N, C-alpha and C positions, 0 to 999 in steps of 0.2 A: 552134366547133361543127363536128363532122365532116360531110362532104358527105352521107352517108347520112341523118343526122338532119335536116339542113336540107331534104332532098328529101322525107322523110316528113312533116315539119311543113307543107311546101307542099301536099302532097296532102291533108292534113287540112283545111287552110284552103280549098283548092279545093272539097272536098266538104261539110264541116260547119262552115264559117266564113263570116265576112263582113268586108268592109273598108268603113268608113264615114268620110266627111268630111262634116260638117254645120255649118250656121250655127245657133248656139244663142244665144238672147236672153239677155243678161247686163246687168242694170241697173248693176252695179258696173264695167263696162268703159267707157272713154272713148267708143268708137264704138258702144256698145250691143249688140254681138254678138261672139261668139267663134267661131273656126273650130276645131271639135273633131275630132280624129282618133281613131279607135278600131278595134281588131281584136277580133272576138268569135268564139270557138270554142264550138260547141254539142254537148252529149252527154247521154244519159240519166243520171239520178242513179246508176244501178247501175254506170255506167262512169266515174264521177268520177275514178277513179285515173289515167286517161290525161290528164285535165286537170291533175291535180297534177304529172304528169310534164312536161307542157308548161310550166307555170309555173316549174318547176325549170330547164328548158332555156332559156327566153326571159327569165327573171330579172326579170319585172315583171308587174304586173296583179293581178287578184283573181278568185276563183271565187264565184259566186252561185247559190244554189238557187232555182229557180222553183217556182211552185205547180202546174205541169202535169207534174211528173215529170222535168223537164229541168233541167240546170244549164248555166251559161255561164262561160267563162273570158274575161275582158275585159281588154284592154290599152288604156289611154287616155293621150292626150298626144302631142304632135307628136314629141318626141324618142324616146319609148318605141316608138311605132308605126314611126317611121323605122328605128330599129335592128332591129326584128323583120322588117320588110319587106325591108330590105337583105340579111338572112340568107337569106330564102326566095324572093325574087322570081325569081331565075334558074330556079327549078324549078316555078314556077306555070304552069298551063295555062289553066284557066277564069277565073281572077281576075287574069291578068297585066295586062290593060288597067287595072283598078282600081288595082293596085299601082303601076304606072308613073305613073298620074295622081296618086295620093296622094303618091308620092315627089317628083314635080315640084312639086306645090303646097307641100308641107312645105319643100322647099329654097328656094322663093321667099319663104316666110314667115320663114325663119330670118335673123335679123340685119337685117331690113328695117325701116326706119322706116315705120310704118303711117299712111296717110292715107285719107280716105274714098274717094278715087278708086282707090287701090291695092286697098282692100278690095272695092270693087265689081267690079274686074277679077278678083280671086281668087274672089269669089262666083260669077261666071260659070263658072269652072272647077269649083267645088264642085257647081254645078247638074248637071254631067255625070254625077255619081254617081247621080242619080235615074234616068237612062236605063240605066246599066250595072248597077244593082242592082234594077231594076224597082220602084222606090219608089212606094208608094201613099199613104203617110202624111206625106210631106214637107210641112212647113208653111212653113218659112222658106227663101226663095230670094233671088235677086238683086233681084227686084221688091220683096220685103218690106224688104230692106235699103235700097234706093233711097227707098222711101216713108218709112222711118224717118228717113233723113237729111233729107228734105224737110220733115218735120213737126217736127223737133227742131232748132231754131235754135242750141241750146247745143252741138251736136255740131260739132267743127271740120271744116268741109267743104273739100275740095280737089278740084279737077278735073284734077289732074296726069295726064299721059298715060303 
């Protein structure tokens, strides 16, 4: 992708986008939770064309129409989010801290054998997004994960450091 395009997309993400890393409850996961990464770009439905252009440039994700006259272009998944953030991170201004934190967490998750201790440490990093994104609705955090591990004896618990 050419530099000008990467810089434009970074500006779009800074102004009309969000970077999320969240703890999501998943009953089908060994440790009961997933760390989900996502990028979301927002725009009025009348300007949906720019989101189609973004999906063409970033080569992943989907567009969803909302009921409030807006639409969202969403990229989900550690690999897809990492790839997109690596393209635009050098040009971000407002969301540079979120991007760097997301890239650091994603890199730690890649190819790592997961243990409960490891997930608790990563969850502390994920909690930082609540502050950076001014999150009001965050339900799952490190304490939620810790309580889950304590209440579920079937979850393989490790206190590795």
